[in-house]
C-alpha positions in Angstrom: -8.3 21.2 5.6 -8.6 19.5 2.1 -11.9 20.7 0.6 -13.8 19.8 -2.5 -16.2 22.5 -3.4 -19.0 21.5 -5.8 -16.4 20.0 -8.2 -17.3 18.8 -11.8 -15.1 17.0 -14.3 -15.6 14.8 -17.3 -13.4 12.5 -19.4 -14.3 12.2 -23.1 -17.8 13.5 -22.4 -18.3 11.0 -19.5 -18.9 12.9 -16.2 -16.8 11.6 -13.3 -17.8 14.3 -10.9 -20.9 16.5 -10.9 -21.3 19.0 -8.0 -19.3 16.8 -5.7 -18.3 18.2 -2.3 -16.5 16.9 0.8 -14.1 18.2 3.5 -11.2 16.3 5.0 -10.0 17.8 8.3 -6.3 18.4 8.7 -4.4 15.4 10.0 -7.1 12.9 9.1 -6.3 9.5 7.5 -8.9 8.7 4.8 -9.4 5.8 2.5 -10.7 6.7 -1.0 -13.0 3.9 -2.3 -15.3 3.5 -5.3 -15.9 1.2 -8.3 -13.1 0.7 -10.8 -13.2 3.5 -13.3 -15.2 5.8 -11.0 -12.5 8.4 -11.0 -10.4 7.9 -7.9 -7.0 8.3 -9.6 -8.4 11.3 -11.6 -9.3 12.9 -8.3 -5.7 12.7 -7.2 -4.6 14.3 -10.5 -7.1 17.1 -9.8 -5.6 17.7 -6.4 -2.1 17.8 -7.9 -3.4 20.4 -10.5 -2.3 18.1 -13.3 -5.9 18.4 -14.6 -8.2 21.4 -14.7 -11.7 21.3 -13.1 -14.7 22.1 -15.3 -16.5 23.6 -12.2 -16.0 24.1 -8.5 -12.7 24.2 -6.7 -10.3 22.2 -4.5 -8.8 24.1 -1.6 -5.8 23.2 0.6 -4.1 24.9 3.6 -1.8 27.7 2.6 1.6 26.5 1.5 0.6 22.9 2.0 3.1 20.4 0.4 1.4 17.6 -1.5 3.3 14.4 -2.1 2.7 10.9 -3.6 4.2 8.2 -5.6 3.6 8.7 -9.3 6.3 6.5 -10.8 9.3 4.4 -9.8 12.7 5.8 -9.0 15.1 5.8 -12.0 17.8 3.2 -12.1 20.7 5.6 -11.3 24.0 5.1 -9.6 22.8 6.9 -6.5 22.4 4.7 -3.4 18.9 4.0 -2.0 19.7 5.8 1.2 20.9 9.0 -0.7 17.9 8.8 -3.0 15.5 8.9 0.0 17.5 11.6 1.8 17.4 13.8 -1.4 13.6 13.7 -1.2 13.7 16.3 1.6 14.6 19.1 -0.7 14.7 21.7 2.1 17.2 19.7 4.1 19.3 19.0 1.0 19.4 22.8 0.1 20.2 23.9 3.6 23.1 21.4 3.9 24.5 22.5 0.5 24.2 26.2 1.7 25.9 25.4 5.0 28.9 24.2 3.1 29.4 27.5 1.2 27.8 30.2 3.4 30.2 32.9 4.7 27.8 35.3 6.3 27.7 34.4 10.0 24.1 35.7 10.3 23.0 33.4 7.5 25.0 30.5 8.9 23.2 30.8 12.2 19.8 30.9 10.4 20.7 27.8 8.4 21.9 25.9 11.5 18.8 26.9 13.4 16.5 25.7 10.6 18.5 22.4 10.3 17.9 21.8 14.0 14.2 22.7 13.7 13.7 20.1 10.9 15.7 17.5 12.8 18.2 17.3 10.0 20.9 15.5 12.0 18.7 12.4 12.6 17.6 12.3 8.9 19.9 9.4 7.9 18.6 7.3 10.7 15.0 8.0 9.8 15.5 7.3 6.2 17.3 4.1 7.0 14.4 3.1 9.3 11.8 3.6 6.5 13.8 1.7 4.0 14.3 -1.2 6.5 10.5 -1.2 7.1 9.9 -1.6 3.4 12.3 -4.5 3.1 15.8 -3.2 2.5 18.5 -4.3 4.8 21.6 -2.1 5.7 23.8 -3.4 2.9 21.1 -3.0 0.2 20.5 0.6 1.3 24.0 1.5 0.2 23.6 -0.1 -3.2 22.7 1.9 -6.3 19.1 2.1 -7.5 20.2 0.5 -10.8 20.8 -2.8 -8.9 17.1 -3.2 -8.3 14.1 -4.1 -10.4 11.1 -1.8 -11.1 9.0 -3.2 -8.3 11.8 -2.6 -5.8 12.4 0.9 -7.1 8.7 1.6 -6.5 9.4 0.8 -2.8 12.3 3.3 -2.9 9.9 5.9 -4.3 7.4 5.2 -1.5 10.2 5.4 1.1 11.2 8.8 -0.4 7.8 10.3 -0.2 7.3 9.0 3.4 10.6 10.5 4.4 9.7 13.9 2.8 6.6 13.9 5.0 4.3 16.1 2.9 1.4 17.9 4.5 -1.0 16.0 2.3 0.1 12.5 1.4 -1.7 10.9 -1.6 -1.1 7.1 -2.1 -2.6 5.1 -4.9 -2.6 1.3 -4.1 0.8 1.3 -2.3 0.6 -2.3 -1.1 0.5 -3.7 -4.7 4.3 -3.8 -4.7 4.8 -4.7 -1.1 5.0 -8.1 0.6 3.0 -8.9 3.8 5.7 -7.6 6.1 6.0 -4.4 4.2 2.3 -3.9 4.1 2.0 -4.4 7.8 4.8 -2.0 8.5 3.1 0.6 6.2 -0.2 0.2 8.1 1.5 1.0 11.4 3.5 3.9 9.9 0.5 5.6 8.3 -1.5 5.2 11.5 1.1 7.4 13.3 1.8 9.8 10.3 1.4 13.4 11.6 -0.3 14.9 8.6 -3.2 14.3 6.2 -3.3 11.0 4.3 -5.7 10.0 1.4 -5.1 6.5 0.2 -6.7 4.6 -2.6 -6.7 0.9 -1.7 -8.6 -2.4 -2.1 -6.7 -3.8 0.9 -9.4 -4.3 3.5 -6.9 -4.7 6.3 -5.2 -1.5 5.5 -8.5 0.4 5.3 -9.5 -1.0 8.7 -6.3 -0.3 10.6 -4.6 2.7 9.0 -7.5 5.1 8.3 -10.2 6.7 10.4 -12.6 7.6 7.7 -13.8 6.5 4.2 -14.3 8.9 1.3 -16.8 7.2 -1.0 -16.9 8.1 -4.7 -20.3 6.9 -6.2 -22.7 8.3 -8.7 -20.3 11.2 -9.4 -20.6 12.4 -5.8 -18.3 12.3 -2.8 -19.4 11.2 0.7 -17.2 11.1 3.8 -18.0 8.3 6.3 -16.4 8.3 9.7 -14.8 5.0 10.9 -12.8 2.3 9.2 -13.9 0.2 6.1 -16.0 -2.4 7.9 -18.0 0.3 9.6 -18.5 2.1 6.2 -19.6 -1.2 4.6 -22.2 -1.7 7.3 -23.5 1.8 6.9 -23.7 1.5 3.2 -25.6 -1.8 3.4 -28.1 -0.2 5.8 -28.5 2.8 3.5 -29.0 0.7 0.4 -31.6 -1.4 2.2 -33.5 1.8 3.3 -33.3 3.3 -0.1 -34.5 0.2 -1.8 -37.5 -0.1 0.6 -38.4 3.6 0.1 -38.2 3.2 -3.7 -40.4 0.1 -3.5 -42.9 1.9 -1.3 -43.0 4.9 -3.6 -43.5 2.7 -6.7 -46.5 1.1 -4.9 -47.9 4.5 -4.1 -47.4 5.7 -7.7 -49.2 2.7 -9.1 -52.1 3.3 -6.7 -52.5 6.9 -7.7 -52.1 6.1 -11.4 -54.7 3.3 -11.1 -57.2 5.9 -9.6 -56.5 8.4 -12.4 -56.9 5.8 -15.1 -60.1 4.5 -13.7 -61.9 7.8 -12.9 -60.4 10.5 -15.3 -63.4 10.1 -17.6 -66.1 10.4 -14.9 -67.3 13.9 -14.3 -68.1 13.1 -10.6 -64.5 12.0 -10.0 -62.7 14.5 -12.3 -61.5 16.7 -9.5 -60.1 13.9 -7.4 -58.4 12.4 -10.5 -56.9 15.8 -11.4 -55.7 16.1 -7.8 -53.9 12.8 -8.0 -52.3 13.7 -11.3 -50.8 16.8 -9.6 -49.6 14.6 -6.7 -47.9 12.3 -9.2 -46.2 15.3 -10.9 -44.9 16.7 -7.6 -43.7 13.4 -6.4 -39.9 13.4 -6.2 -38.6 10.1 -7.6 -36.7 7.9 -5.2 -34.3 5.8 -7.2 -33.6 2.3 -6.1 -29.8 1.6 -5.6 -28.2 0.0 -8.6 -27.4 -3.7 -8.0 -23.8 -4.2 -7.2 -22.2 -6.1 -10.1 -21.7 -9.6 -8.8 -18.0 -10.6 -9.0 -17.4 -14.2 -9.6 -14.6 -16.8 -9.7 -15.7 -20.3 -10.6 -13.0 -22.8 -10.0 -13.4 -26.3 -11.7 -13.7 -29.2 -9.3 -10.9 -31.8 -9.3 -11.4 -35.4 -8.5 -10.3 -36.6 -5.1 -6.9 -38.1 -4.6 -5.6 -40.2 -1.7 -3.6 -38.3 0.9 -1.0 -37.0 0.9 -0.9 -35.4 -2.5 2.6 -34.1 -1.9 5.2 -35.3 0.7 8.6 -33.6 1.2 11.2 -35.5 3.2 14.6 -33.9 4.2 14.6 -32.0 0.9 16.8 -29.1 -0.2 16.5 -26.7 -3.2 18.0 -23.6 -4.6 19.6 -22.1 -7.7 22.7 -23.4 -9.3 25.2 -24.2 -6.5 23.3 -22.1 -4.0 21.1 -23.9 -1.5 18.2 -21.6 -0.5 16.1 -24.1 1.6 17.0 -27.3 3.3 15.8 -29.8 5.9 12.2 -29.5 4.4 9.8 -32.0 5.9 6.3 -31.1 4.7 3.0 -32.8 3.9 0.1 -31.5 1.8 -3.3 -33.0 1.7 -6.0 -32.1 -0.7 -8.1 -30.2 1.9 -5.2 -28.0 3.1 -5.4 -24.2 3.0 -1.8 -23.1 3.7 -0.4 -19.5 3.9 3.3 -19.0 3.5 4.8 -16.4 5.9 8.2 -14.9 6.0 10.2 -11.8 5.1 11.1 -11.1 1.6 14.1 -13.0 0.4 13.7 -15.9 2.8 12.5 -18.3 0.2 8.7 -18.2 -0.2 8.9 -18.0 -4.0 11.6 -20.7 -4.0 9.3 -23.1 -2.0 6.4 -22.3 -4.4 8.6 -23.2 -7.4 9.8 -26.4 -5.8 6.2 -27.5 -5.0 5.1 -26.6 -8.5 7.9 -28.5 -10.1 9.7 -25.4 -11.4 12.8 -26.1 -9.3 14.7 -29.3 -8.9 15.3 -31.2 -5.6 19.0 -30.9 -4.6 18.7 -33.4 -1.7 16.2 -35.6 0.0 13.0 -36.2 -2.0 9.6 -34.9 -3.0 6.9 -37.5 -3.8 3.6 -36.6 -5.5 0.4 -38.4 -6.3 0.8 -39.9 -9.8 -2.4 -38.1 -11.0 -1.6 -34.7 -9.3 -2.3 -31.6 -11.3 -0.8 -28.3 -10.1 -2.0 -24.8 -10.9 0.4 -21.9 -10.4 -0.4 -18.1 -10.4 2.3 -15.5 -9.9 1.9 -11.8 -10.6 4.5 -11.8 -13.3 2.3 -14.0 -15.3 -0.2 -11.2 -15.7 2.5 -9.2 -17.5 3.3 -12.2 -19.7 -0.2 -12.3 -21.4 -0.2 -11.6 -25.1 -1.5 -8.0 -25.3 -2.6 -8.2 -28.9 -4.8 -11.3 -28.3 -8.2 -11.6 -26.7 -9.0 -13.7 -23.6 -11.0 -16.0 -26.0 -7.9 -16.5 -28.1 -5.8 -17.2 -25.0 -8.2 -20.0 -23.8 -8.6 -21.4 -27.3 -4.8 -21.9 -27.5 -5.1 -24.0 -24.4 -8.3 -25.8 -25.5 -8.1 -26.3 -29.2 -11.2 -28.0 -30.6 -13.5 -27.2 -27.7 -16.8 -25.4 -28.6 -16.5 -21.6 -28.4 -19.7 -21.4 -26.4 -18.1 -23.6 -23.7 -15.0 -21.5 -23.6 -17.1 -18.3 -23.3 -19.0 -19.9 -20.4 -15.6 -20.5 -18.7 -14.6 -16.9 -19.2 -17.9 -15.7 -17.8 -17.2 -17.9 -14.8 -14.3 -15.6 -14.1 -16.2 -12.4 -14.6 -15.1 -11.9 -18.2 -18.3 -11.3 -20.1 -19.0 -11.2 -23.9 -17.4 -7.8 -24.3 -14.2 -8.6 -22.4 -13.9 -12.0 -24.2 -13.4 -10.2 -27.5 -11.3 -7.3 -26.2 -7.5 -7.3 -26.7 -5.7 -8.0 -23.5 -3.7 -4.7 -23.9 -7.0 -2.8 -23.4 -8.2 -4.7 -20.4 -7.9 -3.4 -16.8 -5.4 -4.9 -14.4 -8.2 -6.7 -12.6 -9.5 -8.2 -15.8 -6.0 -9.4 -16.7 -5.6 -11.0 -13.3 -8.9 -12.8 -13.8 -7.7 -14.2 -17.1 -4.4 -15.4 -15.6 -6.3 -17.1 -12.7 -8.6 -18.8 -15.3 -5.6 -20.1 -17.3 -4.0 -21.3 -14.0 -7.0 -23.3 -13.0 -8.1 -24.6 -16.5 -7.0 -28.1 -15.8 -9.0 -28.4 -12.5 -5.7 -28.6 -10.4 -5.6 -30.6 -7.1 -3.1 -28.1 -5.8 -3.4 -24.4 -6.5 -0.3 -22.2 -5.6 -1.2 -18.4 -5.6 1.5 -15.8 -5.3 0.0 -12.4 -4.7 -3.3 -13.1 -6.5 -5.2 -10.0 -5.3 -3.0 -7.3 -6.9 -5.3 -5.2 -9.1 -8.4 -6.9 -7.8 -11.0 -4.6 -6.2 -12.6 -5.3 -2.8 -15.7 -7.1 -4.3 -13.4 -9.2 -6.5 -11.3 -10.1 -3.4 -14.4 -11.2 -1.5 -15.4 -13.3 -4.5 -12.0 -14.9 -4.5 -12.4 -15.7 -0.8 -15.7 -17.4 -1.5 -14.3 -19.4 -4.5 -11.2 -20.6 -2.6 -13.3 -21.6 0.4 -15.6 -23.7 -1.9 -12.6 -25.1 -3.9 -12.0 -28.8 -3.3 -8.3 -28.7 -4.0 -5.4 -27.7 -1.8 -4.4 -24.0 -1.7 -1.0 -22.5 -1.0 -1.1 -18.7 -0.6 1.5 -16.0 -0.6 -0.2 -12.6 -0.1 0.2 -9.2 1.5 -3.6 -9.2 2.0 -4.2 -10.1 5.7 -8.0 -10.3 5.1 -7.6 -12.9 2.4 -5.2 -15.0 4.5 -7.3 -14.9 7.6 -10.4 -15.9 5.7 -8.9 -18.7 3.6 -5.8 -20.2 5.4 -6.2 -22.8 8.2 -2.4 -23.6 8.3 0.5 -21.3 8.5 4.1 -22.1 7.4 7.0 -19.8 8.3 9.8 -19.6 5.8 12.8 -18.5 7.8 16.5 -19.2 8.3 16.8 -21.5 5.3 14.0 -23.9 6.1 10.2 -24.1 6.5 8.3 -24.9 9.8 4.7 -24.8 10.9 3.8 -21.5 12.6 1.7 -22.5 15.6 0.4 -19.0 16.5 -2.3 -17.1 14.5 -2.0 -14.2 12.0 -2.7 -11.6 14.7 0.3 -12.9 16.7 2.5 -12.9 13.6 1.5 -9.3 12.9 2.3 -8.2 16.5 5.6 -10.0 16.3 6.6 -8.1 13.1 5.6 -4.8 14.5 7.5 -5.3 17.7 10.7 -6.4 16.1 12.3 -3.0 16.3 11.1 -2.2 19.8 13.6 -2.6 22.7 12.9 -5.7 24.7 11.9 -5.3 28.3 14.6 -6.3 30.8 14.0 -9.6 32.5 15.2 -10.6 36.0 17.7 -13.4 36.3 19.0 -13.1 32.7 22.7 -13.2 31.8 24.4 -10.2 30.2 22.4 -8.8 27.2 23.0 -10.2 23.8 25.5 -8.5 21.5 23.7 -5.9 19.3 22.9 -6.8 15.7 24.9 -5.5 12.7 22.1 -3.1 11.9 22.1 -1.7 15.4 25.9 -1.3 15.3 25.7 0.4 12.0 23.1 2.8 13.3 25.4 3.7 16.3 28.3 4.3 13.9 26.1 6.6 11.9 25.1 8.5 15.0 28.8 8.9 15.9 29.6 10.1 12.4 26.8 12.6 12.4 27.6 13.9 15.8 31.2 14.5 14.8 30.2 16.3 11.6 27.9 18.6 13.6 30.6 19.4 16.1 32.9 20.2 13.2 30.4 22.5 11.6 29.7 24.3 14.9 33.5 24.7 15.4 33.7 26.3 12.0 30.9 28.7 12.9 32.6 29.5 16.2 35.9 30.3 14.4 34.1 32.5 11.9 32.2 34.4 14.6 35.5 34.7 16.6 37.2 36.3 13.6 34.2 38.7 13.3 34.3 39.7 16.9 38.1 40.2 16.7 37.7 42.8 14.0 38.3 46.3 15.5 35.9 47.9 13.0 33.0 46.1 14.8 33.6 48.3 17.8 33.8 51.7 16.2 31.4 54.4 17.3 27.8 53.7 16.4 28.2 50.0 16.1 27.7 49.0 19.7 24.3 47.4 18.9 25.8 45.3 16.0 28.7 44.1 18.3 26.1 43.0 20.9 24.2 41.0 18.2 27.3 39.1 17.1 28.4 38.4 20.8 24.9 37.0 21.4 25.2 34.7 18.3 28.7 33.6 19.5 27.2 32.7 22.9 24.4 30.7 21.2 26.9 28.8 19.1 29.1 28.0 22.1 26.0 26.6 23.9 25.1 24.5 20.9 28.7 23.3 20.7 28.6 22.2 24.3 25.5 20.2 23.7 26.8 18.7 20.4 30.0 17.6 22.1 28.0 16.0 24.9 25.9 14.1 22.3 29.1 13.1 20.5 30.6 11.7 23.6 27.4 9.9 24.5 27.2 8.3 21.0 30.9 7.2 21.3 30.1 5.6 24.6 27.2 3.7 23.3 29.2 2.4 20.3 32.1 1.3 22.6 29.7 -0.6 24.8 28.1 -2.3 21.8 31.5 -3.4 20.5 32.6 -5.0 23.8 
């Protein structure tokens, strides 16, 4: 059990926790939520013992291993697969010891422990995790240095999932995942065998992957059972009751005070007035809940254009001589809300760049309305803001000569008030930077707004505000996002980017999610079918890995058998007084021989599967 016992902690004199307590039962999956700046990441650092509590304690099960993703994997020459395998430090140490150990007794202990931790299937498990997070078989063998920071964050996530700590702490893990990776992570965490605490603003993840919500508010921790939507309903009901009780108490207080004020000077009523003064003094104040800060996005309204605003006919596009997408036949009207689906690397960003005019057409044609204005937001644009300039300076550069009061009103329409307007971008939060980038993307009242992962760094309230704004927006919207809730609330059309082209996806998002999660499951045999399809390259590679691992295990067990045979052949073992020792070694020899028989059977079975796959 992970237990917070009356904890207190402050940052620069500002209390984040004051007498906060909560208990998370072992094996539970919990979402940690709270306002930005409330102290969620600080709580993780306290669990890690990176910070020292001012009061109280945090207790964990004895010898519990804590794991999380604190930073990206370094850009080394080590392959992705080996980097993930190395995260299981016990397995790595045991394998190293197995190569050098000479004591038969220790060898047997090492091999037993390797079997207990399922070390022989480790490569397959690590490969499966990497695949789920978007790395194909070839990429898994490439060095970490071949990938950008965002992709190395995925490797770091894969490593901690493979290590399977007893308490897994994840801070916004879907921020660097695409939709497919986020859905895979949801399913993986739901089946994770140990305790998980996850900070996330992804409503879908908090509804499907966790069974409880730990709420950080007013420096206290409260554990609510159930997914996020259930928590939200409970909180709304509690706030309504609290507000009603506070209002009722205020009315009672006013009534008592009015009596005191009216009769305190009258001798005949003095006792009653004094009685009511005491009642007022004893009354425990019920505080009305603070109003939740309203998160807003105010998109400017474009004029209406005749449909279609974009028409794509037999078009192709790509980079240099490489064609990424072809045979594109697409139409966009001003009232469209389109979500782009497809695995990473299939061409979603390429299509976005083509539609926004950032890529040239290499065949066919793309026609647009002559008055069409396009707004484009991508996550990298947040990182390209000028950190030493204020939001007001950013917008003034785009709107020279416009009254400052009008520019401030536009900033306020995106939740950037007077204080944020004059704060250097480098000191703004990730969410505030995203709001500024969205404002700059929509400044010209675009007829078509293309959004690539717009919700990264936005809290749940801001995401809901974005949903409202996009629903009310009178231009067309094209969305690429890992946030299933955003897609389900905004998009009314789905396009699937796959196999070098783009087609309408006729099913709904739930069907797409089920399709992605069932991709690795074996298909049910169907009557009347011809012989099964040839296995994929990934499947064949996995079978080859099984054969190689089986062969290596047989080799190790043969070495152990030879060492034990040499030991048993030593006449000194059978001298007087050593009968018990000889019996122990004979027993170990029998155990190794049994293990060798099983290993050889598994090796033969793996060879047989591989042969059948290659026929």
